[in-house]
N, C-alpha and C positions, 0 to 999 in steps of 0.2 A: 689779677684787676678784674675786678666786676664790672662791666661797663653796659648802662642802658640807653640805647638809641631810641631817641623821641621823635617820630617822623610820622605827620599825619599821612602824608603820600607815600606811599610805599609799594614795591611791587605787587603786582603787575602794571599800576600807574608808573609810567616813566617818562620824564623829562632828565632835563641836566642834573637839577637836585637831589631828584631822587636815584638816578645813577649814582650820584656819589652816596648815597646811601647805602644802596645795595652791595654795591662794590666792597667798599671797606668792611661791612658786615661779614661777608663770607670772606675776605683774607685775612681780618683779626681774628676770626672763628680758628681759620687754621692755623694761625700761629700762637693758638693755644691760649686767646683771652677767652673768659666767658663772657660772651654776647648776647644779649638780647633786645630786642625792637620793640617797641608800644606805635602802633600805627593805627590808623582809621580802618573799622570794618569794611572787608572787600569781597563779595560773593565770589569773586572770580579768583581768590587768593588759593593757592594750593600749599596747604602747610607743609606737604611732604616734601615740597622742594627744598626745604632750608634747614639746614644742618643745627641751627640756633632755634630757640624760641621765639616767637612774633607774638604778641600780646594785642588783642585787638581791643583797643578803648572806644567804648559808645562815645560818641561826642567830640572825639578828637578829628577835628575836620579844618582844611585850609580854605574851605567855602562856606560851611555852614556848621561854625564852631558853638557846640552847646557847653559853655565854661563852666556848669554845675557839673554836667555828668563827666565831663572830660578831666577836671581837676580831682576829682573825686574818685575817678578810675585811676590816674596817676598815683592819688595819693595813698591808694590800698596797694598798688603796685609796687611803689616804691618802698613802703613798708615791709612788704614781701619780700623783695629781692635784697634790699639794702645793697645798693650800689656803692661803688666806690668812686664812680665819676658818671655825669650824665653827659650826653652830647645831644642838644636839642637842635632841630632843624627848623627854621622858620618862627615868625614874630607871633603866629597863633599858638604854636605849641611852646613857645616861651611863655605865653601868657599863661597858657592851663596851668605849667610847671610854677610860675610864679605865684597861682591862686591857690596851688595843691598842699601848702604847707609844708615842703619838703625841710628836712634836717638842712640849715645851710652851712653846716659843715662839708657837707657834699659838694664838689667844685662842680660847676656847671661850664661847659663849652658850648657856645652858640655858633651855628652856622647860617647865614641868611642868603637865600637863594632868590626871592624876588626881583625881578629884575628893575634896576634903579634908572630913572631918567630925573636928575635933581630937579627940581621946580616943577615936576609934573607927576612923577608917581615913585612911589618906594613900597607898596604893597598891590595896588591897582584895585583895590576894593571899596574905597571911599569917595566922597563926593568932591574932596581939593585934596591939595599936596599938604596944606597946613594941617587937617585933619589927620592924615598920613604921617605926618611928621610928631605930630604930639601924642599919637597913638602909639607910635614907636619908641620915643623917649620915655613915657609911662612904662610901656612893658620892659624895656631895661632896667628902669628905676626898682620893678616891682620884683623880677625874677633875679637881677645882680648877677649875672653870669661872670665870670672871671675873665674869659678869652673870647673875642668873638672872632670867628674867620669868615673869609671873603674870597671869592673865588678868582678874584684878578684885581687889578688896580680899579676900573669902574666901580666894582662894589665896594671896594675897599674905603674909597674918596667917599661914597656915599655913606658908609657905616661910619667913618671917623666924624662927619658932619652931623651923624645922628647922637653918637654918644659925648661928643663935644670933651674927649680926654677922660672921660670917668671910665673907660673900659681900653684894653688893650686890643688892638685891631691887628690881624696876621692874616697876610694873602696866602692863602693853600689852594693851589688850583685843584681843578676836577681833573684827575690822572684818566688814563687812557689804558686798556688792555693791549698793548701792541701787536701781541702774539694772535689774540681770537681774531682782531679786525684785520690783519696782514694777511688776506687769501686773496689771490691775483683772480680768480675766474670761478664760476660757479654754472657750468653748462647746463647741469639737471634741473635746476631752479628755471634757468633762462627759456627752456625746453616747456616745461610748467607753465610758465607765462605766455607760451605760443609765439617766442622770438625765434629767428633765425640768425645765423652768424653775420649776418648784412645789416641787421637791425641794431639801431643804438640806443640802447635803453638810459634814461635821465632819472636818478634818483633824486626827490625832495623828500630827507627827513625828518621833515617838521610839521607841527601842530597844526590844524584848520582853523587860521585865525588871522586877520587882515594883516597885522604888522609882519607876517613871516614871508609875504610876497608872493603868494600861493595863487592870487589872480593873475599876476606878472607871468609865473612859470607855465599857468596854463594858457594863457594868451599866447605867450611866445610857441607853444608849440604849433600855433597856426602859421607861422612864418617860417616853419623847417619842414625839409622833406618827409614824404610818408612814411619813411622808415625809422621815424624818430618816436620813440614812444615815452611817457612818463609816468614814472610808478609814485603814487601819493600813498604810502603805508596807513598813513594817520586818518586818510578819508574813509576809513572803515567804520571810524566813530568820530564823525569830523566835531570838535570841540564846540565852534561857532557853527551849529547847523544853519543858522539863519543866511551868515555869510557864505557858506557852502551852497546852498539851495540858489542865492542870487547867481551866483556863478554857473551853476549847472544850468540855470535858465538861459543863459545868453545864447546868442548867435554864435559866438566863439565856440564855445564850448560845444553845442551842436555838431559842430563842424570838426572836432577834434576827439569826440567823447571816445570814438573807438581805438584810440592810440592813449586814453590814459586808463593805465592798470591801477585798479583800487582790488587788493587782497582780500579773499573771502573770509580772513580772519585777522584777529589782531596780531602787530609784530609784536613781541616781546622783545626786551634788552638782549638775551642770548640769541634770539633770530637776526639781528640786524646785522651781525658781520657775514651772514650768508646772502642779505640780501645787497649789502654793499658789493660783494664779491661778485655778483650777476650783473652790476651795472656796469655802465661806460663812464659816465659822467656823474658826478654829484654838482647839486645847483641849489643854493641858498641864497635867496633874493630879500631876504629880511628888511625892513626899514630900521630896526636896530635890534642888538641880541646883548643879552647882559655879558656871561660865560658860555657860549654856544659850544655845548661837547658834541652835539653832532658835527661841527666844523672839524674838530680835533679827529674824530672818528673817521671822516672821511680821508683826512691827512694821512692817517694811520693805516687806511685800506689800501692806500696805493694807486687809488683812481683820482683822474684830474679833477678839480675842483674850481668852479665859477659861482662868485657871489654879489651880492650887492655892496658898493663901498659904504658899508656902515660900520656903527659902533659896534664893538664886539669881533664882527666878522674882522674887521681890518686890523684888529689886535692880533690876528695870526696871519692873515692873508697878505701878502705884498705882491701886487699886480706885476705881472709877467715874469714874478722870481719863483712863488711856489704856487699859484694858480693865476686865476684871472677874477678882476673886479670891475662891474660895470656901475654905473650909476643908479641911485636907488630909482623904481619905480618905472624903469625904461623896457619896455617890453622888446623893441625892436634891437637894441644892445645886446640884450640879454641872449635873445637867439642868436644874433651875429656872432657872438662869443661860444655859445654852444657849437654851432656848426663849424667854427675854427678848430675846435678842440677836437671835434669829429674829424676832421680833416688833416692834423698835424699828429703823426704818431709821436714824432721826435720831440716837439712840444710837448705834449703829455706826459712822456717819460720823465724830462727833463724837469715839469712843474711837480709831478710826483714824487721824486727822487729828493726833491729839494724839503717838499711837505712833511717826509717823512724823517729826513735827517733832521728836521727842526724841530722836531718834538719828542726827542727821546729823553729829555728830561722830565716828560709827563708821565713817563712809565709807572707803573705800579712797584717796581722794585725800587724807584728812588722814592717815590712820594708815601708809600705806606711808612717807612722807616722814619721820616718826617713826623707822620701823623702819631703814631705811637710814643715818639721821642716828646711830642706838645702833651700828649696825655701823661707819662710818666712824672715829667714835670709838674705839671698841676696837680696831680695827687700828693707830690712830696711837698710842695711849697705853696700850692694854692696860687702860683704865678707860674710865668716862664719867661726865660731869657733866650729865646727863639726869636731869629730875626724877623721883622717886621714883613718881609717880603719872600717868599718861597718861591715863588714863581719864576724866577729868572733864571735863564740857561746858564747852565755852567756854575751856579751857586754852588758852594759848600752845602752836602748832603750830610745831614745829621743823623747817625748812626747810634743807635741804642745799644 
């Protein structure tokens, strides 16, 4: 099988969707599949890090798509590679593929990663939901993918409303590398961060944007004892710099800034297990999420989790069963929950054990076989009889 993965964002730009691009590419290559990746150019990318070929396509961007450059670049690339299958990630990449004049006999699978809030946003780039919906439908009609995959039911429901029965939608969850993330501690990194055994490190592995609850977790630190520290790895390069500047200018931040740990380098995906291992508690007070990979990574890490009772997070976390949930945008409740976890080791152990047990079905051992099965069926017949939802725990695994 010759597979071309088209994803504007690719390592070292990492979020949930980008993680779902990087991991399959590595694992599919190890499984003997001829994998190539087409991505937006990135000056920080080290090509030597990849066993497969990464082609940088000018204009292929999720934020500033140049449709002429991107479509021309992809057209030349597909003529050169002659792929058996193209796996496209995101609406803008799908638009570029649709415009590049590719032979329609090459099956296309599309994965949509933009967090949907139906009636409010599909892509998050246009002036109104109606514009985004019209754009998404036109892109689907242009590119004509045979299958759309969605990371969970929230994404799948939105995708089904977009395609209106014209394309099959399959729920394919974002898996997690259980072996890599399940590291119990990391005293070396804690010492480098200046922490002692008595210090409590809270990790919020989220981008610096308002909806991630960054303000709330920073302000919660002000209600916690002086031996509680907060690590914000994404603050090394804030996505919303104006929002971050507003937080750092506040009186509360000035009081706690000596307990806010901002790494002096960008933490990439392969670094994150080490950071989870150095932490005591993982906190994600997001206002809403789509398919929060960081939540699953935290569950895999064996560290107790506290989050907001929000879309996406509460699809994995059940309050007082495998984590703690607090109301959105509540600083004092968030701080109280963190303090409770820090004081009750038995509670932490119970929540963490149940969290880890609950995500066994999300291992790559299970989900990679599902993905390969979808690929093979799509190449053989142009369609697939894979069940519409592969995210259900204990669902029958499809083995190729």
